N, C-alpha and C positions, 0 to 999 in steps of 0.2 A: 569768360568767367560765367559760372552758373548763378542763377538767382538763388537767394538764401533759402527759399522754401523748397527747392529741389534737394539741396544738401540736407536740410532738416528732415525732409520726408524719408530720405535714405537711412538716416540715423534712426528714425522712429521704426522703420520697417525692420532694420537689423535688430533693434532692441526687442521688438515684438516677436520676431522670429526666434531669437535666442530664448526668450521666456517660454514660447510654445514648445520648443525642442526640449528644454529642461523639464517642463511639466510633463511632456509625453514620456520621457525617460523615467521620471519619478513614478508615474502611473504604471508603466510597464514593469518596473522593479517590484511594485506592490502586488501585482497580479501574477507573479511567477508561481508555478506549482511547487509546493514544498516537497521535501524528501519523502514524508509520509503521505501516502495517497489520500485524496479527498474521501474515499470510501471509508476510511477509518477515523473520521472525525464525526462520530455519531453524537448528536446533541444530547441524547438521553443518558449517555455514559459520562459521568463526571468524576468517578473514582474507581479504583480497583475493586472488583467484586471478589469475595472469598470463593474459592473454587473447591468443590467437592464432587468430582465425578470419578468414582473408584474404577470404572471400566476403562478410563483413558489409559492408553499405552502407545509406545512407539516401538514397533517390532521390526527387527531386521528381516528383510525379504529379498527376493530376487525377482527380476522382471524379464519377460521376453523382449528381445531387442526390437521386434517388429511392432510392439505396442506404441500407439501414438500418445506422446506426452503433450498435454494441453496446459494452458495458463502458466507457462514456465516463467518463474522469476528467480533471479540470481542475487545472492546476498552481495552487499557492497564490496566485501573483500574477496569475492568470487570463490569462496570455499564451499558454499552450499547452493544447491538448486532446489527449489520447491516446485512441484507440478501436480496436476491432477490427471487421472485416467478415468474416462467416462464421467467426468465431473463429480462423481460420488466417492472416489478414492483419492486420498491425499498422500503424497510422498515427499520425502526430503532425501537428497543425495549428497553425500560428502564427496566433493569433486576429486580430492587427492586419493582417497582409498576406493572410490566408486561404491562405497557401502550405501545401501538404500534402506531407509526406514519408512514404514507406513504408519500414519497416524490413525489409530483405531479407538473405538469405544465411545465416540461422541454421539449424543442423541440424534435421532432422525437420520440414520445412515442411508436412507433412500433419497435424501435431499442433496442437491449439489452444493459443493463448496464454491465460494466466489470471492473476488477481490483479494487475492493473495498478494501480500507485500511484506517487505522486511522492515521492521522498525529500526533494527541495528543488525550487526553481524550475527547475532545469535537468537533474535526474537522474530518469529514468523507470526504474522497476523492474518486472519481470514475471517470470513463470515459464512454462516449457513442460515438460509432463510427457511422458516417453517411454513410461511404463507406469504402472499405478496406484500403485506405491510408489517410483518413482524419477523425478526431474525435474532440470531445470537452471534455476538462478536467474540472471537477467540484469539488468545495470544499464547504461543508455546515457546518455551526456552529450549532451543535445539541442543545446546551444550549439556544441560542437566536433564533433558528429556522430561520436563515437567510442564503441565498446563498452568499458566499464570493467570489468565483471565478467561472467564466464560460469562459474558454479560448480555442479558437480553436488551433489545432495543426495538423501537418502532420507527415508522416513517416520521420525519419532522412535521 
């Protein structure tokens, strides 16, 4: 027969181990990356900004098959792909029809697009930095082909 303190120590070790595992799982669950990428949680943007960029358009185009598609992101329903070419041209492809639309008319056309992500199956979000500490966050509704948000932001 074991002494009482050995049995008691095993119970304490099991209890402490259980609590450590439970706490670790809780912390891991809290630190999971959400569906919307971190790049689109700009602290300075707290509400939708009215958009008035008359030059904005989404024009149907064709691309050479040998052009390298960069920063490819696919919508959750897999119906659309968004990608850049040479970082300064942004495209959306409808995967069923293979129709390609180019997003045009946004200011600073020589600056690269960054942080492409899908908010939902029809809203594409991306940024364009005008300088190292200042950029513009955009959201485009692919279905209606309308610019929803054009909001300036700075480094936090």
